C-alpha positions in Angstrom: 47.3 103.3 274.0 50.9 104.1 274.5 51.7 107.8 274.5 55.2 109.0 273.6 56.6 112.4 274.2 59.7 113.8 272.8 62.0 116.5 273.8 65.0 118.2 272.2 68.4 116.6 272.0 70.4 116.9 275.2 73.8 118.5 274.8 76.5 118.8 277.4 76.9 122.4 278.4 79.2 123.9 280.9 77.9 124.1 284.4 78.1 127.3 286.4 80.2 125.6 289.1 81.1 128.9 290.7 77.5 128.9 292.2 78.5 125.9 294.3 80.5 127.6 297.1 80.6 124.8 299.7 81.0 121.0 299.8 77.5 120.9 301.2 76.1 122.7 298.1 77.9 120.1 295.9 76.6 117.2 298.0 73.0 118.5 297.7 73.3 118.9 293.9 75.0 115.5 293.6 72.2 113.9 295.7 69.5 115.5 293.5 71.3 114.4 290.3 71.7 110.9 291.8 67.9 110.7 292.4 67.2 111.9 288.9 69.6 109.3 287.5 68.0 106.6 289.5 64.5 107.5 288.1 65.9 107.6 284.6 67.6 104.2 285.0 64.3 102.7 286.3 62.4 104.2 283.3 65.2 102.8 281.0 64.6 99.3 282.5 60.9 99.6 282.0 61.2 100.8 278.4 63.8 98.1 277.6 61.4 95.5 278.8 58.5 97.0 276.8 60.6 97.2 273.7 61.7 93.5 274.1 58.0 92.5 274.6 57.0 94.5 271.5 59.7 92.8 269.5 58.6 89.4 270.5 55.0 90.1 269.6 55.7 91.9 266.3 56.0 88.8 264.1 52.7 87.4 265.5 51.0 90.6 264.9 52.3 90.9 261.3 51.0 87.4 260.6 47.6 88.2 262.0 47.5 91.4 259.9 48.4 89.5 256.7 45.8 86.8 257.5 43.0 89.3 258.3 43.8 91.4 255.2 43.7 88.3 253.0 40.3 87.3 254.5 38.9 90.8 253.9 40.1 90.8 250.3 38.8 87.3 249.5 35.4 88.1 251.1 35.2 91.4 249.2 35.8 89.5 245.9 33.2 86.8 246.8 30.5 89.4 247.8 31.0 91.3 244.6 29.9 88.3 242.4 27.1 86.9 244.7 23.5 87.6 244.0 21.3 89.1 246.7 20.3 86.5 249.2 21.1 84.8 252.5 24.6 83.6 251.3 25.6 87.2 250.4 24.3 88.4 253.7 26.3 85.8 255.5 29.4 86.7 253.6 28.9 90.4 254.4 28.6 89.5 258.1 31.8 87.6 257.9 33.5 90.5 256.1 32.5 92.9 258.9 34.0 90.5 261.5 37.2 90.2 259.4 37.4 94.0 259.1 37.1 94.2 262.9 39.9 91.6 263.3 42.0 93.7 260.9 41.3 96.9 262.8 42.2 95.3 266.2 45.4 93.8 264.7 46.4 97.3 263.4 45.8 98.8 266.9 47.9 96.0 268.5 50.7 96.8 265.9 50.7 100.4 267.1 50.8 99.4 270.7 53.0 96.3 270.7 54.3 95.7 267.2 57.1 97.1 265.0 55.8 100.6 265.3 56.1 100.5 269.1 59.6 99.0 268.9 60.8 102.0 266.9 59.2 104.4 269.4 60.6 102.6 272.4 64.0 102.7 270.9 63.7 106.4 270.3 62.8 107.0 274.0 65.6 104.7 275.1 68.1 106.8 273.1 66.8 110.0 274.7 67.2 108.5 278.2 70.8 107.3 277.4 71.6 110.9 276.3 70.2 112.3 279.4 72.1 109.8 281.6 75.3 110.7 279.8 74.7 114.4 280.6 73.9 113.6 284.2 77.1 111.5 284.5 79.2 114.4 283.0 77.6 116.9 285.4 78.2 114.7 288.4 81.8 114.3 287.4 82.3 118.0 287.0 80.7 118.7 290.3 82.8 116.1 292.1 85.9 117.6 290.6 84.8 121.1 291.7 84.0 119.8 295.1 87.6 118.6 295.6 88.8 122.1 295.0 86.7 123.6 297.7 88.0 124.2 301.3 86.8 121.8 304.0 
C-alpha cells in the first residue's frame, strides 16, 4: 500500500546570511542544498512516473469496479428469489467471488487509480514548493557569497 505523508506549506523566509562569514561557509551550505535539491528532483521524477502510471491504469480499474459491482448486484437479486438448493448455493459462491473481485479492484483504485493520482499530484506540488524555496535560498547565498572578502 502506498503511504503518503504531508507537511506544512513551505514559505520563503529570510535567511540569516550573516552567519555565513566566509566563502567556504557559503560553499558548504550551497553543496548541502545542492544535494538536497538533487534528492528532491529524483523523488519528483519517481512520483511523476508513478502518477503517470496511475493515470494510465485508472480507466481500466474504474471499468473493473463497475463490472464487479454490477455482477454483485445481479447475483444478489438472483439469490434473493431462488429457493434453497444447489443452484442457490452455486450463486452464493459466485457472489463471494464477485465480492472479492470488487474488493481487490477497490484496493487497486487506492493504490493505482484516480485516488492515487490525486495523492501523487499533492506530493508533487509539495516537492515543487520545496525546490522553489531551495532555489531561492541558493540564489541568496550566492549573492551573499559575492559580497564576502576573498
